[in-house]
C-alpha positions in Angstrom: 90.9 116.6 104.9 87.4 117.7 105.5 86.1 117.2 109.0 82.7 118.1 109.9 81.6 118.3 113.6 78.8 116.1 114.7 76.1 116.3 117.6 78.4 113.9 119.6 81.3 115.9 119.3 83.2 113.4 117.1 84.6 114.7 113.8 82.9 113.1 110.8 85.6 112.0 108.2 84.6 111.2 104.6 85.3 107.8 103.0 87.6 109.5 100.5 89.7 111.1 103.4 89.9 107.7 105.0 91.1 106.0 102.1 93.7 108.5 101.7 95.3 107.3 105.0 95.5 103.8 103.6 98.4 102.3 101.6 97.8 98.7 100.1 101.3 97.2 99.4 100.3 94.4 96.7 101.5 90.8 96.5 101.4 88.9 93.4 99.5 86.3 95.4 95.8 87.1 96.5 95.4 86.7 100.0 91.7 85.9 99.6 90.2 83.9 96.8 86.5 83.5 96.0 85.1 80.4 94.1 82.6 82.1 91.9 81.0 78.6 91.3 80.6 78.0 94.8 78.7 81.4 95.1 76.1 80.4 92.7 74.2 78.5 95.1 74.3 81.3 97.8 70.8 83.2 98.4 72.1 85.7 100.8 75.4 87.1 99.0 76.4 88.4 102.5 79.8 89.0 101.4 78.5 91.8 99.0 76.9 93.7 101.8 79.2 93.0 104.6 82.4 94.1 103.0 83.3 97.7 104.2 85.5 98.1 101.0 82.8 97.1 98.6 85.2 94.7 97.0 82.5 91.9 96.1 80.5 92.2 92.9 77.7 89.8 91.9 77.6 89.0 88.4 74.5 88.0 86.2 75.2 84.2 86.4 75.1 84.1 90.2 78.8 84.1 90.8 80.9 86.7 92.7 83.8 88.7 91.3 86.1 89.8 93.9 89.1 92.4 93.9 91.5 91.6 96.6 93.8 94.9 95.7 92.0 97.2 98.2 91.1 94.8 100.9 91.3 95.9 104.6 92.0 92.2 105.8 89.2 92.4 108.2 88.0 89.0 107.5 84.2 90.0 107.5 83.6 88.1 104.2 85.1 85.0 105.6 83.0 85.1 108.6 79.6 85.9 107.0 80.0 83.4 104.0 77.3 80.7 104.1 78.8 78.4 101.3 81.4 76.2 102.5 84.7 76.6 100.5 83.6 79.7 98.6 86.0 82.0 100.2 89.5 81.1 101.3 91.3 83.8 103.4 94.9 83.9 104.5 97.3 86.6 105.7 99.0 88.4 103.0 102.7 87.6 102.4 105.1 89.3 104.8 105.5 92.9 103.9 102.4 93.2 101.9 98.8 94.2 102.7 97.1 97.0 104.1 99.2 99.8 105.9 97.5 102.6 107.8 99.0 106.1 108.0 98.7 108.7 110.7 97.0 112.0 109.2 
């Protein structure tokens, strides 16, 4: 793991190194679903910019494609979404989802 000191004294850790500490236990059921048709009316596409894992991708027809497999389960997308019913968020099935490891 590459660690770089910062002026504040905290060490800077790269995104890649942070991701190496995460395990995604996939369920066959997506815990977040996105209704791409509902996204077409959205003018902000806030989920695209707010998602810390960059899992929302706008497509040319105005809809959104979402990949739940590397989701941190933070719920940010659900909170910033302006289109009613566009995002459905639930917890992953038991034993599935994101697991953080100690370095």
